[in-house]
C-alpha positions in Angstrom: 14.8 -6.8 38.8 13.3 -4.5 36.2 10.0 -2.7 36.9 6.7 -3.4 35.3 7.0 -0.1 33.5 10.4 -1.2 32.1 8.7 -4.4 30.8 6.0 -2.4 29.1 8.6 0.0 27.5 10.5 -3.0 26.2 7.3 -4.6 24.8 6.3 -1.4 23.0 9.8 -0.9 21.5 10.1 -4.5 20.1 6.5 -4.6 19.0 6.8 -1.3 17.1 10.1 -2.6 15.5 8.2 -5.7 14.3 10.4 -8.0 16.4 7.8 -10.7 17.0 10.1 -13.2 18.7 11.5 -10.6 21.1 8.0 -9.5 21.9 6.7 -13.0 22.6 9.8 -13.7 24.8 8.4 -11.1 27.2 5.5 -13.5 27.9 5.9 -16.5 30.4 5.7 -19.9 28.8 2.3 -20.5 30.5 0.9 -17.0 29.7 -2.7 -16.4 28.8 -3.7 -13.6 26.4 -7.4 -12.7 26.3 -8.6 -10.5 23.4 -12.0 -9.7 21.9 -11.4 -12.5 19.4 -10.5 -15.2 21.8 -8.2 -16.7 24.4 -4.6 -17.6 23.5 -2.7 -20.0 25.8 1.1 -20.2 25.9 3.7 -18.6 23.8 3.0 -20.5 20.7 -0.6 -19.4 20.5 0.2 -15.9 21.5 2.9 -15.7 18.8 0.4 -17.0 16.2 -2.1 -14.3 17.2 0.4 -11.4 17.0 1.9 -12.9 13.8 -1.5 -12.6 12.1 -1.8 -9.0 13.2 1.7 -8.0 12.1 1.3 -9.9 8.8 -2.0 -8.0 8.1 -0.7 -4.5 9.2 2.3 -2.5 8.3 3.7 0.7 9.9 2.3 -0.5 13.2 2.7 1.8 16.2 1.6 1.2 19.8 1.7 4.4 21.8 1.1 4.4 25.5 -1.3 7.1 26.7 -1.6 6.3 30.4 -0.2 3.8 32.8 -0.9 2.6 36.4 0.8 0.0 38.4 0.0 -1.9 41.6 2.1 -4.8 42.9 2.4 -7.4 40.2 -0.1 -5.8 37.9 -0.2 -2.9 35.5 -2.7 -1.3 33.2 -2.0 0.8 30.2 -4.3 2.7 27.8 -2.8 3.0 24.3 -3.4 4.0 20.8 -2.8 1.3 18.2 -2.3 2.3 14.5 -1.3 0.5 11.3 -2.0 0.2 7.6 -3.9 -2.8 6.3 -1.4 -4.2 3.7 -1.9 -7.9 4.1 -4.8 -10.4 4.5 -6.8 -9.9 7.7 -8.3 -12.9 9.4 -12.0 -12.2 10.1 -13.9 -13.6 13.1 -15.6 -16.2 11.0 -12.2 -17.5 9.6 -12.5 -15.8 6.2 -9.7 -13.5 5.1 -10.2 -9.8 4.1 -7.7 -8.9 1.4 -5.5 -5.8 2.0 -7.5 -2.6 1.7 -4.7 0.0 2.2 -6.9 1.6 4.9 -5.4 3.0 8.1 -6.6 1.6 11.5 -6.3 3.7 14.6 -8.0 2.8 17.8 -7.8 3.3 21.5 -7.4 0.2 23.6 -6.2 -0.9 27.0 -4.8 -3.9 28.7 -4.5 -5.2 32.3 -1.3 -7.3 32.7 -0.2 -9.6 35.6 3.6 -10.0 35.8 5.6 -12.9 37.3 9.4 -13.0 37.4 9.6 -10.2 34.9 7.4 -11.8 32.3 3.8 -11.2 31.3 1.7 -14.1 32.6 -1.8 -12.7 32.1 -2.6 -10.1 29.4 -6.3 -9.0 29.2 -6.5 -6.8 26.1 -9.6 -4.7 25.5 -10.6 -2.9 22.3 -13.6 -2.5 20.1 -13.3 -5.3 17.4 -16.4 -4.0 15.5 -14.6 -0.7 15.2 -11.6 -2.4 13.6 -13.8 -4.3 11.1 -15.7 -1.1 10.3 -12.4 0.8 9.6 -11.4 -2.0 7.3 -14.6 -1.7 5.4 -15.8 -5.2 6.4 -18.9 -3.8 8.2 -21.2 -1.3 6.5 -21.6 2.0 8.2 -24.8 4.1 8.4 -23.0 7.0 6.6 -24.7 9.6 8.7 -28.2 8.3 8.1 -30.6 8.0 11.1 -30.8 4.7 12.9 -33.8 2.6 12.1 -36.6 2.7 14.6 
């Protein structure tokens, strides 16, 4: 049986190649993905979530920075980057048209593995940072915070 590290390396390789179906096949049928924008249950919902991401972003790269493993769990810290070249679904359901802006953020996930598949994937990142980098949230531009 392959190790959890091998599973992560396969996931990174197929995700970076844009192979959505191969990526989703690494999840168990009953997997649960939790992200800042919601909970996605089962491969169908997980596929829809990542399809929206890959449709909105091109030149996507997922680079692992650190990794720890214990039993049936692993955690990895990574850098996610891409260029906003397609419509991006906002938290309120509206779509942000392509901006051409580059997104780069640090994130992490804690994953539970069963029979060589991801069954729980808790993904953590700053969603407000993503929206700010896309220009959907105004920045203070160096001005002082209001008191």
